[in-house]
N, C-alpha and C positions, 0 to 999 in steps of 0.2 A: 719509487722512481716516478710514478704517475703524478704525484703531487708536485714534484719538481718541474715536470713538463707544464702543468697548469700554471705555476708561478712564472715560468719563462714566458708563456703567452701573456700573462698579466703585465710583465715588464714592458713588453712591446706594445700591448694595447694601451696601457695608461701613459706611457711615454709619448706615443703618437697622439693621444688625446690632448696631452699637455702642450705638445708642439702645435697642434691644430688650434688650440685656444690662443696661444701666443701669436700665431700667424693671423688669426681672425682679429685680434686686438690691433695688430700693426696695420692690417688692411683697412680696418674701420677708421683708425687714426689718420691714415694716409688719405682716405676718401674725404675726410672733413678738414684736412690740412694741418693736423696736429702730430704728424709723424716725428717731428723734432722735439716734441715736449717730453723731456726725460722723466717727468713726474708720472707719466702714464705707465712706466715700467712697473709701478706698484701693482697695477692690474695683473701683470704676469704672475706675481707672487700669489695673488688671490686665486688665479686659475690653478697654479701648482698646489696650493693648500687644499682647495676643494677636491681635486682629483687624488691627492695623497690621502685625504681623509676617506674618500670612497674606497681606495685600495686597502687602507688599514681596516676599514669596516668589513670589507669582503674577506680579508685575511683572518680576522677574528671569528667570522662566521664559519669559515672552512676548517679551522683548527679548533678542536674541542679544548685543548690546553693552550693558553695564551703564551706565546714565546716572543718576548719583547725584542730581543736581539735579532732574531730571524726576520721579524716583521720590519724592523728598522732597516736592515740591509736590503730587503725586497723593495721597499719604497725608495731607498737611496739609489738603487740601481735604475729604477724607472726614472727618477729625477735626473740622474746623470745622463741617461740616454736622451732625455728631453733637452738637456743642455747641449749635448753633442749635436742633435738635430738642429737646434737653434743656431749654433755656431756655423754649421754647414749652410743653413739657410741665409744667415747674415753674409757669409763670404760670397755666396752665389749672388745675392742681391747687390752687395756693394761692389763686386767685381764686374758683373755682367749687365745687370739691369739699370742701376743708378750709381755710377762711380762717384758722383758729386755728393752722395749721402755721407761719405767719410768726412767731408769738410765740416759738417755740423758738430763733430766731436772735438774739434781743435781747441776749443776753449776750456775743456775739462782739465781740472787740476792734475788728475792722474797721468795725463799724457804730456804735460808741460808744453803744449803748443804744437808739437810735432805728432801727427797721427798717421797710422797706416792700418790697413785691414787686419794685419796680424796683431797689432797692439790692441785694437778694439776687440778682436776675437778673444784675446787673452783676458781682457777686462770682463767680457761677457762670461767667460769660464769662471773667473774668480767670483763675480757677483752671483752667478747661478749656483756655484758650489756653496757659498755662504747662505744663500736663501734656502737651498735644498736641505742643508744641515739643520737650520733653525726650524723650518716647516716640518721636517721629518721628526725632530725631537718633540715638537709641540704636539703633533698628531699622535705619535706613539705614546706619549705620556697621557694624553687625553683618554685614549682607548685602554691604557693600563689601568687607570683609576676607574673608568667606566666598567671594565670587565672584572677587576679585582679591587673592590673598594677597601680602603684602609679603615681602621677604627675611627679616625677623625671624620672621614666622609660618611661613614655609617651613622655617626652621631648627628651630622648635619641633615641627613635624610629623615631623621625622626626616629 
């Protein structure tokens, strides 16, 4: 039961760190006038990947026996919490701080010209979930082969 409590704290800690990183990227982009450059969203994935890798590394150190599925779900929960925080942050920003920010999404193919805060929040949820799945799979597979090398990787190492 104690280890479960440790991992719950890790969910919150890493999800808040991911959210803080995403907010920092947005604020930095806003300060230099690039908040509308959609390409900068790639930096969000980098933040999530780095923190997911740190979480996986910590998970493999805490557990003497590597459990891929448990580690996958722990990281996915942290990623999903970060997505939830990001959606809440976007809704607050687009509703109360800068309502004109929604207009910059009107040219996106996904929305077909008509946009709303709810549609964009749904898009953030889908994009975040897809990124979280890909990043978590990549990170967990990396640590699986690092922790438990296969015959092929043993031969590569000499």
